[in-house]
C-alpha positions in Angstrom: -81.8 -82.3 -141.3 -85.7 -81.1 -140.7 -86.2 -77.2 -141.1 -89.4 -77.5 -139.4 -89.5 -75.4 -136.1 -89.7 -77.3 -132.9 -91.9 -75.6 -130.4 -92.5 -76.4 -126.5 -95.5 -75.0 -124.7 -95.6 -75.0 -120.9 -99.4 -75.5 -120.6 -101.7 -75.9 -123.6 -105.3 -76.4 -122.2 -105.8 -72.5 -120.6 -108.0 -70.0 -122.5 -104.7 -68.6 -123.9 -102.4 -71.5 -124.6 -105.4 -73.7 -126.1 -106.0 -70.9 -128.8 -102.3 -71.3 -129.6 -102.1 -75.0 -129.7 -105.0 -75.0 -132.2 -103.5 -72.1 -134.5 -99.9 -73.9 -134.3 -101.6 -77.5 -135.2 -102.5 -75.8 -138.8 -99.0 -74.9 -139.5 -95.7 -76.8 -140.4 -94.4 -77.0 -136.9 -93.2 -79.8 -134.3 -95.4 -78.8 -131.5 -95.0 -80.3 -127.9 -97.1 -79.4 -125.0 -96.7 -80.1 -121.5 -99.8 -80.1 -119.1 -100.8 -81.6 -115.9 -104.0 -83.2 -117.4 -106.5 -82.7 -120.2 -109.2 -80.3 -120.7 -112.6 -81.6 -122.4 -113.3 -78.0 -123.2 -110.4 -77.5 -125.3 -109.2 -80.7 -126.5 -105.4 -81.1 -127.9 -105.4 -81.7 -131.5 -103.9 -85.2 -132.3 -101.4 -84.2 -134.0 -99.7 -82.2 -131.3 -97.2 -84.3 -128.9 -99.0 -84.0 -125.3 -96.7 -85.1 -122.3 -98.2 -85.1 -119.0 -96.4 -83.6 -116.0 -96.1 -81.0 -113.4 -94.1 -78.3 -114.9 -93.1 -77.6 -111.3 -91.8 -81.0 -110.5 -88.2 -81.1 -111.6 -87.8 -84.8 -111.7 -91.2 -85.4 -113.7 -89.9 -82.8 -116.2 -86.7 -84.2 -116.8 -88.6 -87.6 -117.2 -90.9 -86.4 -120.0 -88.4 -84.2 -121.9 -85.7 -87.2 -121.7 -84.1 -87.5 -125.1 -85.2 -84.0 -126.3 -82.0 -81.8 -126.8 -83.2 -78.4 -128.0 -86.2 -76.5 -128.9 -86.6 -73.5 -131.2 -88.9 -72.1 -129.0 -90.2 -72.5 -125.4 -93.2 -70.8 -124.4 -94.2 -70.6 -120.8 -97.8 -69.9 -120.2 -98.2 -70.8 -116.8 -95.3 -69.4 -114.9 -96.2 -67.5 -111.9 -93.5 -67.2 -109.7 -89.8 -65.8 -109.8 -89.1 -69.6 -108.6 -90.6 -71.0 -111.9 -88.4 -68.6 -113.7 -85.2 -69.7 -112.2 -85.9 -73.5 -112.8 -86.5 -72.8 -116.6 -83.4 -70.5 -116.9 -81.7 -73.5 -115.5 -83.3 -76.2 -117.6 -83.5 -74.3 -121.0 -80.2 -72.5 -121.2 -78.5 -73.9 -124.1 -81.7 -75.6 -125.0 -83.7 -73.2 -126.8 -83.4 -70.4 -129.1 -85.8 -68.5 -127.6 -88.2 -68.6 -124.3 -91.0 -66.8 -124.3 -92.9 -65.9 -120.9 -96.5 -64.8 -121.0 -97.1 -62.1 -118.4 -99.9 -59.7 -118.1 -100.7 -56.0 -119.0 -101.6 -55.8 -115.4 -97.8 -55.0 -114.6 -98.3 -51.7 -115.9 -98.8 -48.9 -113.5 -102.3 -48.0 -112.4 -103.3 -45.0 -112.9 -101.1 -45.0 -115.8 -98.8 -41.9 -115.7 -99.8 -41.4 -119.5 -102.2 -42.9 -121.9 -102.0 -45.0 -124.2 -99.4 -47.3 -122.5 -96.6 -48.6 -124.4 -93.9 -51.2 -123.7 -91.5 -48.6 -122.1 -94.4 -47.6 -119.7 -94.1 -47.5 -115.8 -94.4 -50.9 -114.4 -95.6 -51.1 -110.7 -97.7 -54.2 -109.4 -99.4 -52.5 -106.2 -100.9 -54.8 -103.8 -102.3 -57.3 -106.5 -100.4 -60.5 -105.8 -101.0 -61.8 -109.6 -99.3 -58.7 -111.2 -96.7 -58.4 -108.4 -95.4 -62.0 -109.2 -95.6 -61.6 -112.8 -93.5 -58.4 -112.5 -91.0 -60.3 -110.4 -90.9 -63.1 -113.3 -90.1 -60.5 -115.7 -87.4 -58.7 -113.6 -85.9 -62.3 -113.2 -86.0 -62.8 -117.0 -84.3 -59.3 -117.7 -81.4 -59.9 -115.5 -81.0 -63.6 -117.0 -80.9 -61.7 -120.4 -78.7 -58.8 -119.5 -76.1 -61.2 -117.3 -76.0 -64.4 -119.4 -77.7 -63.6 -122.8 -80.7 -65.9 -121.9 -82.9 -65.6 -125.2 -85.9 -64.2 -123.1 -89.1 -62.6 -124.7 -91.5 -61.0 -122.5 -95.2 -60.9 -124.0 -98.2 -59.1 -122.0 -101.6 -59.9 -123.0 -104.4 -57.8 -121.3 -107.6 -59.5 -120.5 -108.0 -62.5 -123.0 -111.1 -64.7 -123.5 -112.7 -67.4 -125.4 -116.2 -68.9 -125.9 -115.9 -70.4 -122.6 -115.1 -67.5 -120.3 -117.4 -64.5 -119.3 -115.3 -61.5 -118.8 -116.9 -60.3 -115.6 -115.9 -61.2 -112.5 -119.3 -62.2 -111.4 -119.6 -64.5 -114.5 -122.9 -66.2 -115.7 -124.6 -64.9 -112.5 -125.1 -61.3 -114.4 -126.5 -62.9 -117.5 -128.9 -64.8 -115.0 -130.0 -61.8 -113.1 -130.7 -59.7 -116.5 -133.0 -62.6 -117.5 -134.6 -62.4 -114.1 -135.1 -59.0 -114.3 -132.9 -58.2 -112.1 -129.7 -55.5 -112.2 -125.9 -56.0 -112.2 -123.6 -54.1 -110.6 -120.7 -52.0 -112.6 -118.0 -50.6 -110.6 -117.6 -46.9 -110.6 -119.6 -45.2 -113.4 -119.3 -47.6 -116.0 -117.0 -45.3 -118.3 -113.4 -46.5 -117.4 -111.8 -47.8 -120.4 -110.4 -51.5 -120.8 -109.4 -53.9 -123.5 -110.8 -57.4 -124.3 -109.3 -59.7 -126.9 -110.3 -63.0 -128.2 -107.8 -65.9 -127.9 -107.8 -66.6 -131.3 -106.7 -63.1 -132.3 -103.8 -63.3 -129.4 -103.0 -66.7 -131.0 -102.9 -65.6 -134.4 -100.4 -62.7 -133.6 -98.1 -64.8 -131.0 -97.7 -67.7 -133.3 -96.9 -65.2 -136.2 -93.7 -63.7 -134.0 -92.4 -67.2 -132.6 -88.7 -67.2 -133.6 -88.9 -64.0 -134.5 -85.1 -62.7 -133.2 -86.1 -59.1 -133.4 -87.9 -60.3 -130.1 -85.2 -61.6 -128.3 -84.4 -59.5 -125.4 -87.7 -57.4 -125.5 -91.0 -57.1 -124.5 -94.2 -56.7 -126.6 -97.9 -56.3 -125.5 -100.4 -58.1 -127.7 -103.8 -56.4 -127.1 -106.6 -55.4 -129.0 -107.0 -52.0 -131.0 -111.0 -52.0 -129.4 -111.4 -49.3 -126.9 -114.4 -50.5 -124.6 -115.9 -49.3 -121.5 -117.2 -51.4 -118.7 -120.8 -50.0 -119.5 -120.3 -51.1 -123.0 -118.8 -54.7 -122.0 -122.2 -55.3 -120.0 -124.3 -53.9 -122.8 -122.7 -56.3 -125.6 -123.2 -59.2 -123.1 -126.9 -58.3 -122.4 -127.9 -58.0 -126.0 -126.2 -61.4 -126.9 -128.5 -62.8 -124.2 -131.4 -61.2 -125.6 -132.1 -58.5 -122.9 -131.3 -55.0 -122.5 -129.0 -54.4 -119.9 -130.2 -53.3 -116.3 -126.8 -51.5 -114.6 -126.3 -50.2 -111.1 -123.3 -48.3 -110.4 -121.5 -48.7 -107.1 -117.7 -47.7 -106.2 -115.0 -50.2 -106.4 -114.7 -49.8 -102.3 -118.4 -50.2 -101.7 -118.5 -53.4 -104.0 -115.5 -54.6 -102.0 -117.2 -54.3 -98.4 -119.9 -56.7 -100.1 -117.5 -59.1 -101.8 -114.0 -58.5 -100.6 -112.0 -60.7 -103.4 -113.6 -58.5 -105.9 -112.8 -55.3 -104.4 -109.1 -56.4 -104.4 -109.2 -56.9 -108.3 -111.4 -53.7 -108.9 -109.4 -51.5 -106.8 -106.0 -52.5 -108.1 -106.9 -53.1 -111.5 -110.2 -53.0 -113.3 -111.1 -49.5 -112.0 -108.3 -47.7 -113.9 -108.5 -47.0 -117.4 -106.1 -48.8 -119.9 -105.6 -47.9 -123.5 -102.7 -49.7 -125.4 -100.3 -48.4 -128.0 -99.9 -51.6 -130.2 -97.5 -49.8 -132.8 -94.7 -52.1 -131.8 -96.8 -55.0 -132.5 -98.3 -54.0 -136.0 -94.4 -53.1 -136.9 -93.4 -56.4 -136.3 -96.4 -58.0 -137.9 -97.8 -55.4 -140.3 -100.5 -58.3 -141.6 -102.0 -58.6 -138.3 -105.5 -57.7 -137.5 -107.9 -58.9 -134.6 -110.7 -60.2 -136.1 -113.3 -60.2 -133.6 -114.8 -57.2 -132.0 -116.4 -57.8 -128.6 -119.8 -57.6 -129.9 -119.2 -60.6 -131.6 -117.2 -62.5 -129.3 -120.2 -61.9 -126.7 -122.7 -63.7 -129.2 -120.2 -66.5 -129.3 -119.8 -66.6 -125.6 -123.8 -66.4 -124.7 -124.5 -69.3 -127.2 -121.7 -71.6 -125.9 -123.0 -71.1 -122.4 -127.1 -71.5 -123.8 -125.8 -74.6 -125.4 -125.7 -76.7 -122.4 -127.5 -75.8 -118.9 -124.5 -77.5 -116.8 -122.5 -74.4 -117.8 -124.8 -71.8 -116.6 -123.8 -72.0 -113.2 -124.4 -69.2 -110.8 -123.1 -67.8 -107.1 -125.8 -67.4 -104.6 -123.6 -65.4 -102.6 -122.7 -62.9 -105.3 -126.5 -62.9 -106.3 -127.4 -61.9 -102.7 -124.5 -59.5 -102.7 -125.8 -57.7 -105.6 -129.3 -57.8 -104.8 -128.1 -55.9 -101.5 -126.2 -53.1 -103.5 -128.8 -52.6 -106.0 -131.3 -52.2 -103.1 
């Protein structure tokens, strides 16, 4: 009997999951991923078994997983609704040694009652659907573990990016404005604290913990130890783009009046300072050290976008809204 660990990823071409696929592909692991399609930005390594199905289609999942009785670890990167969790608990009970749900640090209460937050800190989703549904998923998994011993693990990343993602709500429009001598609009006074982690660093940590029995029934956030301000994030991106940052500060509420969808994210999430206590991660994985400070990550982002004019897409409505707020 082979001792090679058998791992199933639900998802495998997103920012987080693709980085983890690339990392596991280098290891002695039998990796299977299930996605609806392919992504040319993040191709699947040839040694990875790639099945195509909608993970929310029960019949399709039964078909593609037919003949596979057991996985040592199942990782769900794309669960967003408690119905997804109920389906997975039913499908994988007795068929996996560990089920890892990728949640989000956004489930922690904002503003945080105390900083830094650790895994025992208060959770509260507020009025933002994304963390609310992720929290409901967590609660469903916790019930399944307490009631029936389902081998659940909850992982909470914070804000993860790779070269293909500008970690600003306005995306490339901000860089384009700077290069045209126009300011970017930053919420608040730009000093609230935030966490950015390169997907490579997240992948190094997560793949080093898969199958670790110490985590079963536990939650863990995997975040960077680097503390950033929003002004600092903008400054790193501007300098990577070869310009000095031009910044105008407006309240999250003012921004929301101009750009309603952005206001929800800012008022419910981004404007609140979040610092994470990573001591549990470092106890479990003492050899882990994040290797990509954001100033380095910012250079990789700008270089990737500059590598192909087709990637540098701007939003005319956002650009006009920024002009109105900048005066």
